[in-house]
DSSP file (Angstrom, degrees, kcal/mol; ACC not computed):
  #  RESIDUE AA STRUCTURE BP1 BP2  ACC     N-H-->O    O-->H-N    N-H-->O    O-->H-N    TCO  KAPPA ALPHA  PHI   PSI    X-CA   Y-CA   Z-CA
    1    1 A M              0   0    0      0, 0.0     2,-0.5     0, 0.0    40,-0.1   0.000 360.0 360.0 360.0 131.4   12.4  -15.2   -6.2
    2    2 A Q        -     0   0    0     36,-0.1    63,-2.8    38,-0.1     2,-0.4  -0.979 360.0-159.8-121.0 128.3    9.6  -12.8   -5.5
    3    3 A I  E     +A   64   0A   0     34,-2.6     2,-0.3    -2,-0.5    61,-0.2  -0.887  18.2 162.9-110.5 135.8    7.9  -12.8   -2.0
    4    4 A S  E     -A   63   0A   0     59,-2.4    59,-3.0    -2,-0.4     2,-0.4  -0.940  29.6-128.6-145.0 167.8    4.4  -11.3   -1.4
    5    5 A I  E     -A   62   0A   0     -2,-0.3     2,-1.2    57,-0.2    57,-0.2  -0.974  14.6-137.1-120.5 131.6    1.6  -11.3    1.2
    6    6 A D    >>  -     0   0    0     55,-2.7     4,-1.9    -2,-0.4     3,-1.4  -0.769  21.9-167.0 -83.4  97.2   -2.0  -12.0    0.4
    7    7 A K  T 34 S+     0   0    0     -2,-1.2    -1,-0.2     1,-0.3    25,-0.1   0.802  82.8  58.8 -60.9 -31.2   -3.4   -9.2    2.7
    8    8 A S  T 34 S+     0   0    0      1,-0.2    -1,-0.3    -3,-0.1    -2,-0.1   0.767 113.5  38.8 -71.3 -22.6   -6.9  -10.6    2.5
    9    9 A A  T <4 S+     0   0    0     -3,-1.4    -2,-0.2    52,-0.1    -1,-0.2   0.726  89.5 110.1 -94.5 -26.4   -5.7  -13.9    4.0
   10   10 A C     <  -     0   0    0     -4,-1.9    -5,-0.0    51,-0.2    47,-0.0  -0.251  49.1-164.3 -58.6 130.7   -3.2  -12.5    6.5
   11   11 A L        -     0   0    0     20,-0.0    -1,-0.2     0, 0.0    -4,-0.0   0.599  35.5-123.3 -89.2 -14.5   -4.4  -13.0   10.1
   12   12 A G        +     0   0    0      1,-0.0    -2,-0.1    20,-0.0    19,-0.0   0.766  63.7 142.2  77.1  26.1   -1.9  -10.5   11.5
   13   13 A C        -     0   0    0      1,-0.1    18,-0.1    19,-0.0    -1,-0.0   0.765  55.3-136.3 -73.2 -24.1   -0.3  -13.0   13.9
   14   14 A G     >  +     0   0    0     16,-0.1     4,-1.9    11,-0.1     5,-0.2   0.464  64.0 127.8  86.1   1.8    3.2  -11.6   13.3
   15   15 A M  H  > S+     0   0    0      1,-0.2     4,-2.5     2,-0.2     5,-0.2   0.912  73.4  50.0 -57.2 -45.0    4.9  -15.0   13.0
   16   16 A C  H  > S+     0   0    0      1,-0.2     4,-3.0     2,-0.2     8,-0.3   0.900 109.8  49.8 -64.2 -41.0    6.6  -14.1    9.7
   17   17 A A  H  4 S+     0   0    0      1,-0.2    -1,-0.2     2,-0.2    -2,-0.2   0.834 113.0  48.1 -67.7 -31.9    7.9  -10.7   11.1
   18   18 A Q  H  < S+     0   0    0     -4,-1.9     3,-0.4     2,-0.1    -2,-0.2   0.901 119.1  37.9 -72.7 -41.5    9.3  -12.5   14.1
   19   19 A K  H  < S+     0   0    0     -4,-2.5     2,-0.2     1,-0.2    -2,-0.2   0.846 132.3  24.0 -80.1 -34.5   11.0  -15.3   12.1
   20   20 A C    >X  +     0   0    0     -4,-3.0     4,-2.6    -5,-0.2     3,-1.7  -0.598  64.9 162.6-133.3  70.3   12.1  -13.2    9.1
   21   21 A S  T 34 S+     0   0    0     -3,-0.4    -1,-0.1     1,-0.3    -4,-0.1   0.664  75.9  59.7 -68.9 -15.4   12.5   -9.6   10.2
   22   22 A Q  T 34 S+     0   0    0     24,-0.4    -1,-0.3     1,-0.1     3,-0.1   0.563 116.6  32.8 -86.0  -7.7   14.6   -8.7    7.2
   23   23 A V  T <4 S+     0   0    0     -3,-1.7    12,-3.4     1,-0.2    13,-1.3   0.724 121.6  35.3-112.3 -37.3   11.8   -9.7    4.9
   24   24 A F  E  <  +B   34   0B   0     -4,-2.6     2,-0.3    -8,-0.3    -1,-0.2  -0.857  51.4 175.7-124.0 153.6    8.6   -8.8    6.8
   25   25 A K  E     -B   33   0B   0      8,-2.1     8,-3.0    -2,-0.3     2,-0.5  -0.963  38.0-104.3-144.4 160.9    7.3   -6.2    9.2
   26   26 A M  E     -B   32   0B   0     -2,-0.3     6,-0.2     6,-0.2     2,-0.1  -0.760  39.9-142.5 -87.7 129.9    3.9   -5.6   10.7
   27   27 A G    >   -     0   0    0      4,-3.4     3,-2.0    -2,-0.5    -1,-0.0  -0.268  28.1 -97.8 -86.4 173.7    2.1   -2.7    9.1
   28   28 A D  T 3  S+     0   0    0      1,-0.3    -1,-0.1     2,-0.1    -2,-0.0   0.725 122.8  61.5 -62.6 -23.0   -0.1    0.0   10.6
   29   29 A D  T 3  S-     0   0    0      2,-0.2    -1,-0.3     1,-0.0     3,-0.1   0.424 118.6-110.6 -84.6   1.6   -3.2   -2.1    9.5
   30   30 A G  S <  S+     0   0    0     -3,-2.0     2,-0.3     1,-0.3    -2,-0.1   0.518  84.6 111.7  82.4   5.0   -2.0   -5.0   11.7
   31   31 A K  S    S-     0   0    0      1,-0.1    -4,-3.4   -18,-0.1    -1,-0.3  -0.736  75.2 -93.5-109.1 158.8   -1.2   -7.1    8.7
   32   32 A S  E     -B   26   0B   0     -2,-0.3     2,-0.4    -6,-0.2    -6,-0.2  -0.378  36.2-162.8 -70.0 147.4    2.2   -8.3    7.5
   33   33 A E  E     -B   25   0B   0     -8,-3.0    -8,-2.1    -2,-0.1     2,-0.5  -0.982  19.0-124.9-129.1 144.1    4.1   -6.3    4.9
   34   34 A V  E     +B   24   0B   0     -2,-0.4   -10,-0.3   -10,-0.2   -29,-0.1  -0.781  28.3 172.3 -88.1 125.6    7.0   -7.4    2.7
   35   35 A I  S    S+     0   0    0    -12,-3.4   -11,-0.2    -2,-0.5    -1,-0.1   0.524  79.6  35.0-108.6 -10.4   10.0   -5.1    3.1
   36   36 A N    >   +     0   0    0    -13,-1.3     3,-1.2     1,-0.1    -1,-0.2  -0.646  66.7 171.6-140.5  79.5   12.5   -7.2    1.0
   37   37 A P  T 3  S+     0   0    0      0, 0.0   -34,-2.6     0, 0.0    -1,-0.1   0.573  73.2  54.8 -72.3  -9.4   10.5   -8.9   -1.8
   38   38 A T  T 3   +     0   0    0    -36,-0.2   -36,-0.1   -15,-0.0   -15,-0.0   0.026  68.1 153.5-115.5  28.7   13.5  -10.3   -3.6
   39   39 A C    <   -     0   0    0     -3,-1.2     7,-0.0     1,-0.1   -16,-0.0  -0.283  52.0-123.5 -53.7 141.5   15.1  -12.3   -0.8
   40   40 A C        -     0   0    0      1,-0.1    -1,-0.1     2,-0.1     3,-0.1   0.741  29.4-130.0 -68.6 -22.3   17.1  -15.1   -2.4
   41   41 A G        +     0   0    0      1,-0.3    10,-0.4     7,-0.1     2,-0.3   0.366  62.8 129.6  91.2  -7.1   15.3  -17.8   -0.5
   42   42 A N  S >> S-     0   0    0      1,-0.1     3,-2.3     7,-0.1     4,-0.6  -0.631  72.3 -96.9 -81.1 140.8   18.4  -19.6    0.7
   43   43 A E  T 34 S+     0   0    0     -2,-0.3     6,-0.2     1,-0.3    -1,-0.1  -0.342 111.8  13.7 -56.6 128.9   18.6  -20.3    4.4
   44   44 A G  T 34 S+     0   0    0      4,-1.1    -1,-0.3    -2,-0.0     3,-0.2   0.187  95.2 107.4  91.1 -16.6   20.6  -17.6    6.0
   45   45 A C  T <4 S+     0   0    0     -3,-2.3    -2,-0.1     3,-0.3     4,-0.1   0.926 100.3  17.6 -60.8 -45.7   20.5  -15.3    3.0
   46   46 A C  S  < S-     0   0    0      2,-0.6   -24,-0.4    -4,-0.6    -1,-0.3   0.184 124.5 -92.2-108.3  13.9   18.1  -12.9    4.7
   47   47 A G  S    S+     0   0    0      1,-0.3     2,-0.3    -3,-0.2   -26,-0.1   0.562 103.9  56.8  87.2   8.7   18.9  -14.3    8.1
   48   48 A C  S    S-     0   0    0     -6,-0.3    -4,-1.1   -28,-0.1     2,-0.8  -0.945  89.2-100.5-156.3 172.9   16.0  -16.8    8.0
   49   49 A D     >  -     0   0    0     -2,-0.3     4,-2.2    -6,-0.2     3,-0.2  -0.874  33.1-172.0-103.6  98.3   14.6  -19.7    5.9
   50   50 A I  H  > S+     0   0    0     -2,-0.8     4,-2.3     1,-0.2    -1,-0.2   0.830  82.1  55.2 -63.5 -34.7   11.8  -18.0    3.9
   51   51 A N  H  > S+     0   0    0    -10,-0.4     4,-1.9     2,-0.2    -1,-0.2   0.912 109.5  46.3 -66.4 -41.4   10.5  -21.2    2.6
   52   52 A E  H  > S+     0   0    0      2,-0.2     4,-1.7     1,-0.2    -2,-0.2   0.890 111.2  52.7 -66.2 -40.1   10.0  -22.7    6.1
   53   53 A T  H  X S+     0   0    0     -4,-2.2     4,-0.8     1,-0.2    -2,-0.2   0.912 108.2  50.8 -62.3 -42.5    8.4  -19.4    7.2
   54   54 A A  H >< S+     0   0    0     -4,-2.3     3,-0.7     1,-0.2     8,-0.3   0.900 109.3  51.0 -61.7 -41.0    5.9  -19.6    4.3
   55   55 A K  H 3< S+     0   0    0     -4,-1.9    -1,-0.2     1,-0.2    -2,-0.2   0.837 110.1  50.3 -65.0 -32.6    5.1  -23.2    5.3
   56   56 A E  H 3< S+     0   0    0     -4,-1.7    -1,-0.2    -5,-0.1    -2,-0.2   0.556  77.9 116.7 -85.7  -8.1    4.4  -22.2    8.9
   57   57 A C    X<  -     0   0    0     -4,-0.8     3,-1.2    -3,-0.7     5,-0.0  -0.461  60.0-148.1 -61.7 119.9    2.1  -19.3    8.1
   58   58 A P  T 3  S+     0   0    0      0, 0.0    -1,-0.2     0, 0.0    -4,-0.0   0.720  97.1  41.6 -66.0 -19.8   -1.2  -20.3    9.6
   59   59 A A  T 3  S-     0   0    0     -3,-0.0    -2,-0.1     0, 0.0    -3,-0.0   0.416 103.0-127.1-103.7  -0.6   -3.2  -18.4    6.9
   60   60 A N    <   +     0   0    0     -3,-1.2   -50,-0.1    -6,-0.2    -6,-0.1   0.885  64.1 140.9  51.8  40.5   -1.0  -19.5    4.0
   61   61 A A        +     0   0    0    -52,-0.1   -55,-2.7    -7,-0.1     2,-0.5   0.596  35.3  93.3 -89.1 -12.6   -0.7  -15.8    3.2
   62   62 A I  E     -A    5   0A   0     -8,-0.3     2,-0.4   -57,-0.2   -57,-0.2  -0.730  58.5-166.2 -87.3 124.3    3.0  -15.8    2.1
   63   63 A K  E     -A    4   0A   0    -59,-3.0   -59,-2.4    -2,-0.5     2,-0.5  -0.930   6.7-169.9-113.4 131.8    3.4  -16.3   -1.6
   64   64 A I  E      A    3   0A   0     -2,-0.4   -61,-0.2   -61,-0.2    -2,-0.0  -0.981 360.0 360.0-123.3 120.5    6.8  -17.2   -3.2
   65   65 A D              0   0    0    -63,-2.8   -62,-0.1    -2,-0.5    -1,-0.1   0.347 360.0 360.0-116.3 360.0    7.2  -17.0   -7.0
């Protein structure tokens, strides 16, 4: 599983960094950055449910491949 952020779509709301702080952080540009792009995706693996976080992103900027 590979996690990425579409920076052009990201609103910088910070929801992802709050919900999954082991996967995302807010960058100096005010947009989300992925700090753990290979999180396994299982609930609790990274301390969060990455799939649920992606669904809740208001900009649909979180990409999971």
